[in-house]
C-alpha positions, 0 to 999 in steps of 0.5 A, a space after each residue: 237769651 240763649 236758645 237751645 235745641 237738642 237732637 238724638 243722632 242715629 244711624 238707622 236703629 243705633 244711637 250714635 250720639 247727641 247734638 245741641 244747638 246753642 244760638 248759632 253753634 252746634 255741639 256734639 256728644 257721642 253716645 259714650 262721651 261725657 262732654 260736648 265738642 264741635 267735632 261732628 258725628 256721622 248720622 243719617 237720622 235725627 230725633 228732635 228733643 223736647 223740653 219735657 223730661 221723664 221721671 228719671 230726668 231723661 229728655 224725651 225725643 221723638 220716637 221714644 216709647 213712653 208709659 204715661 198717665 194723664 193728670 185726670 186719669 189714674 191708669 197707665 198708658 203706652 204711647 210714643 212721642 211724635 210731632 203732629 204737623 197739622 197742629 204744629 205740636 209735640 205730644 204722645 200718640 197712644 199705642 191702643 187708640 192712636 189718639 194724639 195728646 199734646 204736651 202743652 195746652 195754652 202753656 199748661 203742661 198736660 203731663 207731669 215729669 213723674 207721670 212719664 217714663 221712657 221704656 223703649 224706642 220705635 226704631 229698635 228691632 223689638 219694637 219694629 217687629 211688634 
């Protein structure tokens, strides 16, 4: 079975492209390219891609700012995608309460794709100033 891991590659606040690791091979795709290749892209920062997609079928990466709804709550919240090293898990940190909610609990998805939407990134100039 092939294992695939995705990454967003950037220089400071500019997205340069993407990478995916398929078993032992790394493929790259620049921001404006449509196909994967083995030619490396210059970058200084990596955002880790998750297996979770938003309502527009876009992959979520660490440092994405998302609008989200929990399954049990009707209100719309704003948070960012992060890795919690103590829990060794990916999830959303709420921008008001700073509460961490993992994407999965015992294989149960706590977010449905249609309840997630990427709206910005923590590394953009606008978000840094806030």
